[in-house]
N, CA, C and O of each residue as an XYZ file, in Angstrom:
660
protein
N      14.620    -73.531     11.585
C      14.111    -74.298     12.704
C      14.163    -73.441     13.971
O      14.653    -72.312     13.944
N      13.666    -73.973     15.056
C      13.557    -73.214     16.292
C      14.947    -72.992     16.887
O      15.671    -73.949     17.166
N      15.310    -71.738     17.076
C      16.600    -71.389     17.653
C      16.469    -71.072     19.126
O      15.371    -71.067     19.683
N      17.616    -70.806     19.755
C      17.603    -70.526     21.187
C      16.982    -69.168     21.491
O      16.491    -68.947     22.598
N      17.000    -68.254     20.520
C      16.444    -66.924     20.728
C      14.958    -66.843     20.366
O      14.355    -65.773     20.456
N      14.379    -67.948     19.966
C      13.002    -67.956     19.478
C      11.996    -67.578     20.565
O      12.097    -68.017     21.711
N      11.038    -66.763     20.178
C       9.913    -66.425     21.043
C       8.795    -67.386     20.674
O       8.302    -67.365     19.546
N       8.401    -68.211     21.601
C       7.351    -69.188     21.341
C       6.016    -68.599     21.779
O       5.848    -68.192     22.928
N       5.079    -68.560     20.849
C       3.731    -68.062     21.120
C       2.781    -69.253     21.071
O       2.629    -69.890     20.028
N       2.150    -69.548     22.188
C       1.216    -70.667     22.258
C      -0.175    -70.189     21.877
O      -0.699    -69.226     22.436
N      -0.750    -70.880     20.921
C      -2.105    -70.571     20.463
C      -3.027    -71.590     21.114
O      -2.888    -72.793     20.892
N      -3.955    -71.115     21.907
C      -4.889    -72.000     22.591
C      -6.041    -72.399     21.687
O      -6.117    -71.993     20.528
N      -6.928    -73.195     22.237
C      -8.127    -73.614     21.515
C      -8.975    -72.376     21.235
O      -9.140    -71.520     22.104
N      -9.507    -72.285     20.031
C     -10.343    -71.153     19.614
C      -9.562    -69.839     19.673
O     -10.065    -68.813     20.131
N      -8.322    -69.906     19.197
C      -7.449    -68.737     19.220
C      -6.597    -68.723     17.956
O      -6.540    -69.714     17.227
N      -5.940    -67.604     17.702
C      -5.054    -67.493     16.544
C      -4.000    -66.437     16.807
O      -4.135    -65.603     17.702
N      -2.950    -66.493     16.005
C      -1.903    -65.469     16.058
C      -1.319    -65.342     14.662
O      -1.145    -66.332     13.952
N      -1.021    -64.105     14.280
C      -0.310    -63.802     13.040
C       0.920    -63.012     13.441
O       0.852    -62.149     14.316
N       2.051    -63.306     12.798
C       3.288    -62.629     13.157
C       4.176    -62.415     11.937
O       4.141    -63.175     10.969
N       4.970    -61.357     12.019
C       6.029    -61.132     11.035
C       7.383    -61.039     11.742
O       8.368    -60.599     11.148
N       7.428    -61.450     12.994
C       8.652    -61.427     13.788
C       9.483    -62.667     13.460
O       9.060    -63.780     13.772
N      10.655    -62.506     12.838
C      11.447    -63.664     12.433
C      11.960    -64.501     13.599
O      12.390    -65.637     13.398
N      11.923    -63.964     14.806
C      12.348    -64.718     15.985
C      11.204    -65.509     16.618
O      11.386    -66.133     17.664
N      10.031    -65.486     15.990
C       8.851    -66.127     16.578
C       8.585    -67.517     16.022
O       8.832    -67.814     14.853
N       8.075    -68.346     16.904
C       7.533    -69.647     16.539
C       6.122    -69.704     17.109
O       5.906    -69.421     18.287
N       5.168    -70.070     16.267
C       3.783    -70.232     16.704
C       3.540    -71.714     16.920
O       3.957    -72.534     16.102
N       2.871    -72.069     18.010
C       2.621    -73.479     18.313
C       1.232    -73.646     18.903
O       0.763    -72.810     19.675
N       0.580    -74.744     18.527
C      -0.663    -75.138     19.182
C      -0.575    -76.625     19.483
O      -0.050    -77.405     18.688
N      -1.096    -77.003     20.641
C      -0.940    -78.355     21.160
C      -2.238    -79.156     21.093
O      -3.340    -78.609     21.073
N      -2.058    -80.461     21.062
C      -3.147    -81.431     21.244
C      -4.316    -81.248     20.294
O      -5.468    -81.211     20.726
N      -4.030    -81.133     19.012
C      -5.109    -81.090     18.017
C      -5.680    -82.495     17.875
O      -5.000    -83.407     17.404
N      -6.915    -82.658     18.279
C      -7.620    -83.917     18.072
C      -8.559    -83.726     16.897
O      -8.131    -83.716     15.743
N      -9.845    -83.574     17.197
C     -10.812    -83.286     16.130
C     -10.710    -81.836     15.669
O     -11.188    -81.490     14.588
N     -10.089    -80.989     16.485
C      -9.857    -79.590     16.094
C      -8.905    -79.540     14.901
O      -8.227    -80.518     14.586
N      -8.869    -78.385     14.248
C      -7.942    -78.177     13.141
C      -6.940    -77.093     13.492
O      -7.277    -76.092     14.124
N      -5.709    -77.310     13.075
C      -4.674    -76.288     13.109
C      -4.462    -75.830     11.680
O      -4.011    -76.608     10.840
N      -4.777    -74.588     11.396
C      -4.664    -74.045     10.039
C      -3.485    -73.077     10.035
O      -3.470    -72.084     10.763
N      -2.501    -73.391      9.197
C      -1.272    -72.613      9.111
C      -1.232    -71.905      7.766
O      -1.497    -72.515      6.730
N      -0.901    -70.614      7.783
C      -0.668    -69.884      6.537
C       0.690    -69.202      6.645
O       1.100    -68.772      7.723
N       1.385    -69.110      5.502
C       2.706    -68.483      5.495
C       2.979    -67.881      4.127
O       2.839    -68.545      3.100
N       3.369    -66.619      4.131
C       3.784    -65.929      2.911
C       5.308    -65.834      2.949
O       5.856    -65.075      3.748
N       6.005    -66.597      2.089
C       7.467    -66.622      2.133
C       8.136    -65.326      1.672
O       9.301    -65.091      1.992
N       7.432    -64.497      0.938
C       7.999    -63.223      0.490
C       7.904    -62.186      1.607
O       8.893    -61.534      1.941
N       6.722    -62.038      2.176
C       6.520    -61.074      3.265
C       7.029    -61.603      4.601
O       7.177    -60.839      5.556
N       7.299    -62.911      4.675
C       7.712    -63.566      5.926
C       6.678    -63.327      7.020
O       7.001    -62.954      8.148
N       5.426    -63.554      6.644
C       4.291    -63.413      7.551
C       3.626    -64.775      7.672
O       3.372    -65.445      6.670
N       3.349    -65.176      8.899
C       2.692    -66.454      9.104
C       1.627    -66.360     10.164
O       1.640    -65.462     11.007
N       0.697    -67.303     10.112
C      -0.370    -67.337     11.093
C      -0.782    -68.756     11.405
O      -0.592    -69.668     10.599
N      -1.348    -68.932     12.585
C      -1.831    -70.234     13.034
C      -3.161    -70.032     13.741
O      -3.293    -69.179     14.619
N      -4.133    -70.824     13.345
C      -5.490    -70.781     13.895
C      -5.847    -72.162     14.420
O      -5.611    -73.159     13.738
N      -6.414    -72.238     15.626
C      -6.853    -73.497     16.235
C      -8.377    -73.439     16.386
O      -8.893    -72.829     17.322
N      -9.087    -74.078     15.457
C     -10.557    -74.061     15.477
C     -11.108    -75.360     16.047
O     -10.482    -76.415     15.943
N     -12.291    -75.267     16.653
C     -12.932    -76.415     17.295
C     -14.046    -77.045     16.477
O     -14.157    -78.269     16.402
N     -14.868    -76.206     15.865
C     -16.112    -76.664     15.258
C     -16.264    -76.120     13.840
O     -15.659    -75.104     13.498
N     -17.073    -76.794     13.011
C     -17.185    -76.395     11.607
C     -17.903    -75.074     11.360
O     -17.433    -74.259     10.566
N     -19.025    -74.850     12.021
C     -19.833    -73.675     11.679
C     -20.368    -72.976     12.917
O     -20.728    -73.609     13.910
N     -20.408    -71.666     12.830
C     -20.959    -70.848     13.910
C     -22.470    -70.795     13.744
O     -22.988    -70.033     12.928
N     -23.161    -71.597     14.513
C     -24.618    -71.607     14.444
C     -25.243    -70.647     15.448
O     -26.464    -70.493     15.495
N     -24.405    -70.006     16.245
C     -24.922    -69.038     17.215
C     -24.928    -67.649     16.585
O     -24.387    -67.442     15.499
N     -25.534    -66.727     17.267
C     -25.606    -65.354     16.778
C     -24.206    -64.741     16.767
O     -23.591    -64.562     17.818
N     -23.718    -64.428     15.590
C     -22.365    -63.894     15.441
C     -22.224    -62.495     16.025
O     -21.108    -62.008     16.204
N     -23.327    -61.854     16.320
C     -23.291    -60.520     16.914
C     -23.482    -60.544     18.426
O     -23.511    -59.497     19.072
N     -23.612    -61.753     18.990
C     -23.854    -61.845     20.429
C     -22.591    -61.502     21.213
O     -21.472    -61.684     20.734
N     -22.795    -61.011     22.411
C     -21.680    -60.658     23.286
C     -20.879    -61.926     23.591
O     -21.448    -62.968     23.916
N     -19.583    -61.824     23.484
C     -18.728    -62.963     23.792
C     -18.513    -63.929     22.640
O     -17.835    -64.943     22.808
N     -19.078    -63.637     21.469
C     -18.882    -64.521     20.316
C     -17.404    -64.544     19.936
O     -16.766    -63.496     19.835
N     -16.866    -65.741     19.728
C     -15.461    -65.906     19.362
C     -15.369    -66.523     17.968
O     -15.609    -67.720     17.818
N     -15.029    -65.739     16.948
C     -14.969    -66.276     15.592
C     -13.907    -67.358     15.422
O     -14.027    -68.198     14.530
N     -12.874    -67.355     16.256
C     -11.798    -68.343     16.123
C     -12.207    -69.739     16.586
O     -11.440    -70.690     16.439
N     -13.377    -69.864     17.130
C     -13.881    -71.164     17.572
C     -14.352    -72.006     16.382
O     -14.418    -73.232     16.476
N     -14.678    -71.350     15.265
C     -15.328    -72.013     14.137
C     -14.528    -71.853     12.846
O     -13.876    -70.832     12.627
N     -14.588    -72.868     12.005
C     -13.924    -72.828     10.700
C     -14.462    -71.676      9.866
O     -13.689    -70.875      9.342
N     -15.783    -71.585      9.738
C     -16.383    -70.624      8.795
C     -16.171    -69.167      9.171
O     -16.258    -68.292      8.310
N     -15.895    -68.889     10.435
C     -15.654    -67.505     10.848
C     -14.187    -67.244     11.185
O     -13.711    -66.121     11.020
N     -13.474    -68.249     11.650
C     -12.075    -68.076     12.038
C     -11.118    -67.940     10.873
O     -10.193    -67.129     10.922
N     -11.327    -68.721      9.828
C     -10.417    -68.684      8.675
C     -10.387    -67.298      8.019
O      -9.301    -66.790      7.740
N     -11.537    -66.674      7.764
C     -11.479    -65.322      7.191
C     -10.737    -64.321      8.084
O     -10.026    -63.451      7.582
N     -10.899    -64.441      9.397
C     -10.199    -63.554     10.325
C      -8.686    -63.768     10.212
O      -7.919    -62.805     10.206
N      -8.263    -65.025     10.122
C      -6.840    -65.350      9.984
C      -6.247    -64.721      8.725
O      -5.207    -64.064      8.785
N      -6.902    -64.920      7.597
C      -6.397    -64.381      6.335
C      -6.385    -62.852      6.341
O      -5.414    -62.241      5.896
N      -7.453    -62.234      6.840
C      -7.523    -60.764      6.857
C      -6.412    -60.162      7.715
O      -5.833    -59.135      7.363
N      -6.124    -60.806      8.835
C      -5.053    -60.286      9.690
C      -3.699    -60.438      8.997
O      -2.857    -59.545      9.093
N      -3.479    -61.549      8.303
C      -2.218    -61.743      7.572
C      -2.063    -60.698      6.473
O      -0.961    -60.206      6.232
N      -3.167    -60.358      5.805
C      -3.120    -59.320      4.763
C      -2.680    -57.975      5.349
O      -1.965    -57.215      4.697
N      -3.107    -57.685      6.576
C      -2.716    -56.424      7.225
C      -1.206    -56.355      7.470
O      -0.635    -55.269      7.562
N      -0.571    -57.515      7.574
C       0.878    -57.588      7.762
C       1.626    -57.598      6.424
O       2.857    -57.637      6.405
N       0.893    -57.564      5.311
C       1.530    -57.542      3.997
C       1.519    -58.852      3.242
O       2.082    -58.933      2.151
N       0.895    -59.882      3.791
C       0.806    -61.169      3.096
C      -0.138    -61.052      1.904
O      -1.061    -60.237      1.910
N       0.098    -61.859      0.898
C      -0.743    -61.903     -0.305
C      -1.271    -63.324     -0.479
O      -0.536    -64.299     -0.323
N      -2.543    -63.421     -0.801
C      -3.208    -64.716     -0.959
C      -2.493    -65.606     -1.976
O      -2.322    -66.801     -1.737
N      -2.075    -65.038     -3.103
C      -1.482    -65.857     -4.167
C      -0.089    -66.385     -3.814
O       0.440    -67.246     -4.517
N       0.508    -65.878     -2.732
C       1.825    -66.371     -2.310
C       1.737    -67.298     -1.099
O       2.740    -67.879     -0.686
N       0.547    -67.434     -0.536
C       0.383    -68.180      0.712
C       0.646    -69.668      0.551
O       0.189    -70.308     -0.396
N       1.390    -70.190      1.499
C       1.502    -71.632      1.684
C       0.491    -71.958      2.776
O       0.490    -71.340      3.841
N      -0.366    -72.930      2.503
C      -1.435    -73.279      3.439
C      -1.256    -74.731      3.876
O      -1.113    -75.629      3.046
N      -1.266    -74.947      5.182
C      -1.151    -76.296      5.732
C      -2.280    -76.523      6.736
O      -2.719    -75.604      7.427
N      -2.730    -77.767      6.793
C      -3.823    -78.131      7.698
C      -3.420    -79.382      8.469
O      -2.912    -80.343      7.890
N      -3.651    -79.362      9.780
C      -3.403    -80.525     10.621
C      -4.609    -80.752     11.528
O      -5.404    -79.843     11.767
N      -4.729    -81.978     12.025
C      -5.816    -82.310     12.940
C      -6.938    -83.052     12.251
O      -6.711    -83.802     11.301
N      -8.149    -82.841     12.732
C      -9.314    -83.500     12.151
C      -9.404    -84.978     12.479
O      -9.999    -85.750     11.728
N      -8.816    -85.373     13.598
C      -8.837    -86.776     14.006
C     -10.188    -87.162     14.594
O     -11.030    -86.318     14.899
N     -10.355    -88.449     14.737
C     -11.541    -88.974     15.414
C     -11.077    -89.506     16.760
O     -10.634    -90.648     16.879
N     -11.188    -88.656     17.763
C     -10.739    -88.998     19.109
C     -11.928    -88.877     20.053
O     -12.736    -87.957     19.926
N     -12.032    -89.787     20.979
C     -13.106    -89.813     21.982
C     -14.477    -90.055     21.366
O     -15.495    -89.805     22.012
N     -14.519    -90.527     20.150
C     -15.791    -90.803     19.466
C     -15.587    -92.026     18.571
O     -15.701    -91.956     17.348
N     -15.282    -93.147     19.225
C     -14.959    -94.360     18.473
C     -16.083    -94.805     17.549
O     -15.828    -95.423     16.515
N     -17.310    -94.501     17.909
C     -18.443    -94.906     17.076
C     -18.555    -94.044     15.822
O     -19.205    -94.434     14.852
N     -17.925    -92.881     15.844
C     -18.017    -91.971     14.703
C     -19.347    -91.243     14.635
O     -19.707    -90.705     13.588
N     -20.079    -91.222     15.740
C     -21.405    -90.610     15.752
C     -21.357    -89.117     15.439
O     -22.144    -88.623     14.631
N     -20.440    -88.404     16.074
C     -20.378    -86.953     15.886
C     -19.508    -86.547     14.702
O     -19.810    -85.568     14.021
N     -18.444    -87.283     14.454
C     -17.540    -87.001     13.331
C     -17.107    -85.543     13.256
O     -17.086    -84.961     12.171
N     -16.765    -84.951     14.382
C     -16.384    -83.534     14.400
C     -15.165    -83.289     13.516
O     -15.137    -82.317     12.761
N     -14.164    -84.151     13.600
C     -12.962    -83.974     12.788
C     -13.267    -83.954     11.299
O     -12.790    -83.081     10.575
N     -14.058    -84.913     10.843
C     -14.433    -84.968      9.417
C     -15.289    -83.767      9.022
O     -15.135    -83.222      7.929
N     -16.186    -83.360      9.912
C     -17.027    -82.196      9.618
C     -16.198    -80.914      9.556
O     -16.449    -80.046      8.720
N     -15.213    -80.801     10.440
C     -14.313    -79.643     10.392
C     -13.577    -79.594      9.056
O     -13.489    -78.541      8.425
N     -13.051    -80.733      8.635
C     -12.323    -80.785      7.357
C     -13.233    -80.477      6.177
O     -12.838    -79.756      5.261
N     -14.442    -81.014      6.191
C     -15.382    -80.753      5.088
C     -15.724    -79.264      5.016
O     -15.779    -78.687      3.930
N     -15.951    -78.650      6.168
C     -16.264    -77.221      6.206
C     -15.086    -76.398      5.687
O     -15.275    -75.447      4.928
N     -13.878    -76.765      6.096
C     -12.686    -76.040      5.651
C     -12.476    -76.188      4.146
O     -12.196    -75.207      3.458
N     -12.608    -77.395      3.641
C     -12.410    -77.619      2.200
C     -13.440    -76.856      1.369
O     -13.117    -76.310      0.315
N     -14.668    -76.825      1.850
C     -15.718    -76.075      1.153
C     -15.391    -74.580      1.138
O     -15.509    -73.925      0.102
N     -14.983    -74.049      2.282
C     -14.635    -72.634      2.389
C     -13.446    -72.294      1.486
O     -13.461    -71.279      0.789
N     -12.430    -73.138      1.502
C     -11.264    -72.906      0.651
C     -11.638    -72.988     -0.826
O     -11.184    -72.170     -1.626
N     -12.456    -73.962     -1.188
C     -12.870    -74.113     -2.590
C     -13.608    -72.862     -3.067
O     -13.342    -72.351     -4.155
N     -14.536    -72.375     -2.242
C     -15.308    -71.177     -2.603
C     -14.421    -69.947     -2.780
O     -14.761    -69.038     -3.536
N     -13.286    -69.920     -2.084
C     -12.413    -68.747     -2.098
C     -11.115    -68.952     -2.878
O     -10.205    -68.125     -2.814
N     -11.041    -70.051     -3.608
C      -9.873    -70.294     -4.450
C      -8.574    -70.488     -3.691
O      -7.513    -70.072     -4.156
N      -8.650    -71.116     -2.524
C      -7.461    -71.376     -1.711
C      -7.121    -72.860     -1.819
O      -7.979    -73.723     -1.630
N      -5.868    -73.138     -2.124
C      -5.402    -74.522     -2.233
C      -4.601    -74.891     -0.984
O      -3.812    -74.092     -0.480
N      -4.815    -76.106     -0.495
C      -4.025    -76.615      0.624
C      -2.748    -77.215      0.036
O      -2.800    -78.092     -0.826
N      -1.611    -76.734      0.511
C      -0.322    -77.210      0.019
C       0.187    -78.416      0.792
O       0.830    -79.300      0.226
N      -0.104    -78.448      2.084
C       0.416    -79.504      2.952
C      -0.656    -79.867      3.961
O      -1.396    -79.006      4.439
N      -0.733    -81.151      4.280
C      -1.687    -81.537      5.326
C      -1.245    -82.809      6.020
O      -0.558    -83.655      5.446
N      -1.657    -82.917      7.266
C      -1.503    -84.135      8.055
C      -2.781    -84.215      8.882
O      -2.876    -83.621      9.956
N      -3.766    -84.959      8.367
C      -5.116    -84.928      8.928
C      -5.689    -86.333      9.123
O      -5.146    -87.332      8.651
N      -6.793    -86.356      9.829
C      -7.608    -87.532     10.119
C      -6.844    -88.529     10.983
O      -5.860    -88.168     11.628
N      -7.288    -89.761     10.997
C      -6.703    -90.762     11.873
C      -7.277    -90.652     13.274
O      -8.369    -90.122     13.476
N      -6.521    -91.162     14.235
C      -6.995    -91.144     15.625
C      -5.883    -90.719     16.588
O      -5.782    -91.234     17.701
N      -5.056    -89.774     16.146
C      -3.953    -89.296     16.969
C      -4.074    -87.795     17.228
O      -4.664    -87.054     16.441
N      -3.505    -87.373     18.343
C      -3.421    -85.940     18.648
C      -2.121    -85.402     18.052
O      -1.114    -86.106     17.989
N      -2.162    -84.159     17.622
C      -1.005    -83.543     16.979
C      -0.696    -82.189     17.609
O      -1.582    -81.493     18.104
N       0.578    -81.841     17.575
C       1.044    -80.504     17.923
C       1.686    -79.941     16.668
O       2.473    -80.627     16.017
N       1.364    -78.703     16.318
C       1.925    -78.097     15.101
C       2.667    -76.816     15.464
O       2.236    -76.036     16.314
N       3.804    -76.630     14.784
C       4.642    -75.441     14.987
C       4.930    -74.778     13.650
O       5.127    -75.450     12.638
N       4.951    -73.448     13.660
C       5.330    -72.659     12.488
C       6.454    -71.717     12.889
O       6.300    -70.907     13.804
N       7.591    -71.825     12.198
C       8.719    -70.929     12.404
C       8.577    -69.779     11.417
O       8.591    -69.997     10.205
N       8.443    -68.570     11.919
C       8.209    -67.405     11.060
C       9.433    -67.081     10.200
O       9.274    -66.605      9.076
N      10.631    -67.322     10.689
C      11.846    -67.002      9.936
C      11.902    -67.701      8.581
O      12.182    -67.072      7.561
N      11.633    -69.009      8.579
C      11.789    -69.774      7.336
C      10.528    -70.504      6.880
O      10.546    -71.182      5.852
N       9.442    -70.376      7.628
C       8.195    -71.021      7.239
C       8.146    -72.508      7.518
O       7.225    -73.187      7.064
N       9.121    -73.033      8.258
C       9.138    -74.465      8.571
C       7.918    -74.829      9.415
O       7.626    -74.189     10.425
N       7.217    -75.868      8.976
C       6.034    -76.358      9.683
C       6.347    -77.767     10.153
O       6.656    -78.643      9.345
N       6.268    -77.987     11.459
C       6.507    -79.321     11.994
C       5.277    -79.796     12.754
O       4.583    -79.016     13.406
N       5.029    -81.092     12.650
C       3.908    -81.726     13.335
C       4.476    -82.818     14.229
O       5.214    -83.688     13.766
N       4.133    -82.768     15.504
C       4.541    -83.805     16.448
C       3.325    -84.654     16.765
O       2.229    -84.145     16.998
N       3.545    -85.963     16.767
C       2.463    -86.897     17.065
C       2.838    -87.668     18.323
O       3.859    -88.355     18.361
N       2.020    -87.550     19.330
C       2.197    -88.311     20.575
C       3.607    -88.197     21.137
O       4.106    -89.156     21.725
N       4.249    -87.076     20.977
C       5.580    -86.772     21.507
C       6.699    -87.628     20.917
O       7.868    -87.369     21.203
N       6.389    -88.617     20.121
C       7.416    -89.526     19.624
C       7.860    -89.223     18.207
O       9.045    -89.330     17.889
N       6.939    -88.852     17.370
C       7.213    -88.731     15.946
C       7.063    -87.276     15.511
O       6.068    -86.622     15.824
N       8.061    -86.779     14.789
C       8.010    -85.413     14.264
C       8.023    -85.489     12.748
O       8.850    -86.181     12.155
N       7.099    -84.772     12.131
C       6.967    -84.746     10.677
C       7.171    -83.309     10.223
O       6.601    -82.385     10.804
N       7.975    -83.119      9.195
C       8.153    -81.790      8.620
C       7.270    -81.712      7.394
O       7.431    -82.495      6.457
N       6.335    -80.771      7.393
C       5.429    -80.619      6.245
C       6.072    -79.760      5.178
O       5.468    -79.516      4.134
Protein backbone atom coordinates (compact mmCIF):
# COMPACT_ATOMS: atom_id res chain seq x y z
CA UNK A 1 0.00 0.00 0.00
CA UNK A 2 1.01 3.65 -0.20
CA UNK A 3 3.81 4.42 2.26
CA UNK A 4 5.12 7.71 3.56
CA UNK A 5 8.11 7.55 1.19
CA UNK A 6 5.93 6.98 -1.87
CA UNK A 7 6.41 9.14 -4.94
CA UNK A 8 2.97 9.88 -6.32
CA UNK A 9 2.82 10.39 -10.08
CA UNK A 10 -0.42 11.95 -11.31
CA UNK A 11 -1.52 10.83 -14.74
CA UNK A 12 -3.70 13.43 -16.43
CA UNK A 13 -6.35 12.98 -19.08
CA UNK A 14 -4.86 11.59 -22.31
CA UNK A 15 -1.64 10.69 -20.53
CA UNK A 16 0.20 7.62 -19.24
CA UNK A 17 3.14 6.57 -17.11
CA UNK A 18 5.09 3.33 -16.77
CA UNK A 19 7.40 2.77 -13.82
CA UNK A 20 9.62 0.18 -12.20
CA UNK A 21 10.35 2.37 -9.16
CA UNK A 22 9.11 0.45 -6.08
CA UNK A 23 8.59 3.74 -4.23
CA UNK A 24 6.13 4.98 -6.87
CA UNK A 25 2.37 5.13 -6.91
CA UNK A 26 0.58 6.01 -10.14
CA UNK A 27 -2.79 7.75 -9.81
CA UNK A 28 -5.41 9.21 -12.12
CA UNK A 29 -8.43 11.14 -10.92
CA UNK A 30 -12.06 11.60 -11.91
CA UNK A 31 -12.55 8.82 -14.44
CA UNK A 32 -16.04 9.31 -15.80
CA UNK A 33 -16.61 8.04 -19.32
CA UNK A 34 -12.81 7.89 -19.69
CA UNK A 35 -10.98 4.64 -18.96
CA UNK A 36 -8.12 4.01 -16.58
CA UNK A 37 -6.15 1.04 -17.91
CA UNK A 38 -3.71 -0.50 -15.44
CA UNK A 39 -1.07 -3.09 -16.29
CA UNK A 40 1.33 -4.74 -13.84
CA UNK A 41 3.97 -7.44 -14.20
CA UNK A 42 4.51 -8.93 -10.71
CA UNK A 43 7.80 -10.58 -11.68
CA UNK A 44 9.47 -7.53 -13.24
CA UNK A 45 7.65 -5.20 -10.80
CA UNK A 46 6.73 -2.94 -13.70
CA UNK A 47 3.41 -1.16 -13.85
CA UNK A 48 1.65 1.37 -16.00
CA UNK A 49 -1.47 3.50 -16.01
CA UNK A 50 -3.16 5.05 -19.04
CA UNK A 51 -6.07 7.55 -18.94
CA UNK A 52 -7.87 7.52 -22.31
CA UNK A 53 -10.79 9.72 -23.37
CA UNK A 54 -12.18 8.34 -26.60
CA UNK A 55 -12.46 4.97 -28.37
CA UNK A 56 -10.78 5.61 -31.72
CA UNK A 57 -8.38 8.07 -33.29
CA UNK A 58 -10.29 9.29 -36.30
CA UNK A 59 -7.84 12.11 -36.92
CA UNK A 60 -4.62 11.89 -38.88
CA UNK A 61 -2.23 9.97 -36.63
CA UNK A 62 0.71 11.66 -38.34
CA UNK A 63 -0.56 15.19 -37.75
CA UNK A 64 1.42 17.59 -35.60
CA UNK A 65 0.26 17.47 -32.01
CA UNK A 66 -1.43 14.07 -32.28
CA UNK A 67 -1.64 12.44 -28.84
CA UNK A 68 -2.00 8.64 -28.98
CA UNK A 69 -2.86 8.50 -25.26
CA UNK A 70 -6.15 10.28 -25.96
CA UNK A 71 -7.59 7.17 -27.66
CA UNK A 72 -8.06 3.51 -26.74
CA UNK A 73 -6.89 2.17 -30.11
CA UNK A 74 -3.61 4.10 -30.09
CA UNK A 75 -2.90 4.56 -26.38
CA UNK A 76 -3.08 0.92 -25.28
CA UNK A 77 -0.34 -0.26 -27.67
CA UNK A 78 1.90 2.60 -26.49
CA UNK A 79 1.31 1.58 -22.85
CA UNK A 80 2.20 -2.07 -23.46
CA UNK A 81 5.25 -1.27 -25.62
CA UNK A 82 6.66 1.04 -22.96
CA UNK A 83 6.13 -1.62 -20.26
CA UNK A 84 7.98 -4.16 -22.44
CA UNK A 85 10.96 -1.76 -22.57
CA UNK A 86 11.09 -1.96 -18.76
CA UNK A 87 11.17 -5.78 -18.89
CA UNK A 88 7.47 -6.59 -18.51
CA UNK A 89 6.10 -9.64 -20.33
CA UNK A 90 2.59 -9.85 -21.79
CA UNK A 91 1.94 -13.35 -20.42
CA UNK A 92 2.65 -12.19 -16.84
CA UNK A 93 0.61 -8.98 -16.99
CA UNK A 94 -2.22 -8.31 -14.62
CA UNK A 95 -4.67 -6.04 -16.44
CA UNK A 96 -7.30 -3.91 -14.73
CA UNK A 97 -9.83 -1.49 -16.20
CA UNK A 98 -11.80 1.24 -14.46
CA UNK A 99 -14.17 3.95 -15.64
CA UNK A 100 -16.50 3.84 -18.62
CA UNK A 101 -19.34 5.50 -16.73
CA UNK A 102 -22.24 7.37 -18.22
CA UNK A 103 -21.82 10.84 -16.77
CA UNK A 104 -23.24 14.10 -18.13
CA UNK A 105 -25.18 12.13 -20.76
CA UNK A 106 -28.30 10.93 -18.98
CA UNK A 107 -30.05 10.23 -22.28
CA UNK A 108 -27.25 7.87 -23.32
CA UNK A 109 -27.05 9.59 -26.70
CA UNK A 110 -23.26 9.59 -26.96
CA UNK A 111 -22.48 6.53 -24.81
CA UNK A 112 -18.78 7.42 -24.71
CA UNK A 113 -18.13 5.16 -21.71
CA UNK A 114 -19.72 2.12 -23.37
CA UNK A 115 -17.96 2.88 -26.66
CA UNK A 116 -14.62 3.16 -24.86
CA UNK A 117 -15.18 -0.23 -23.22
CA UNK A 118 -16.27 -1.86 -26.48
CA UNK A 119 -13.19 -0.52 -28.27
CA UNK A 120 -10.91 -1.74 -25.47
CA UNK A 121 -12.47 -5.21 -25.34
CA UNK A 122 -12.17 -5.56 -29.11
CA UNK A 123 -8.51 -4.50 -29.03
CA UNK A 124 -7.73 -6.86 -26.16
CA UNK A 125 -9.55 -9.75 -27.85
CA UNK A 126 -7.60 -9.23 -31.09
CA UNK A 127 -4.32 -9.25 -29.14
CA UNK A 128 -5.05 -12.08 -26.72
CA UNK A 129 -5.13 -9.89 -23.61
CA UNK A 130 -7.43 -10.86 -20.76
CA UNK A 131 -8.81 -8.37 -18.24
CA UNK A 132 -8.16 -9.69 -14.74
CA UNK A 133 -9.93 -7.00 -12.73
CA UNK A 134 -12.44 -4.30 -13.54
CA UNK A 135 -14.69 -1.71 -11.98
CA UNK A 136 -16.60 -0.17 -14.88
CA UNK A 137 -19.82 1.44 -16.08
CA UNK A 138 -22.48 2.92 -13.82
CA UNK A 139 -22.76 6.65 -13.25
CA UNK A 140 -19.94 7.41 -10.81
CA UNK A 141 -16.52 9.02 -11.13
CA UNK A 142 -13.54 6.96 -10.03
CA UNK A 143 -9.95 7.54 -8.98
CA UNK A 144 -7.52 4.65 -9.51
CA UNK A 145 -4.12 4.06 -7.92
CA UNK A 146 -1.39 1.53 -8.69
CA UNK A 147 1.36 0.82 -6.16
CA UNK A 148 4.44 -0.33 -8.07
CA UNK A 149 5.98 -2.14 -5.07
CA UNK A 150 3.23 -4.73 -4.68
CA UNK A 151 0.85 -4.15 -7.59
CA UNK A 152 -2.01 -3.09 -5.31
CA UNK A 153 -4.78 -1.43 -7.33
CA UNK A 154 -7.30 0.69 -5.46
CA UNK A 155 -10.37 2.46 -6.80
CA UNK A 156 -11.96 5.35 -4.92
CA UNK A 157 -15.54 6.30 -5.68
CA UNK A 158 -16.79 9.77 -4.79
CA UNK A 159 -14.17 10.06 -2.01
CA UNK A 160 -16.24 7.80 0.25
CA UNK A 161 -15.73 4.25 -0.90
CA UNK A 162 -12.42 2.51 -1.60
CA UNK A 163 -12.32 -0.80 -3.46
CA UNK A 164 -9.24 -2.99 -3.75
CA UNK A 165 -9.16 -4.77 -7.11
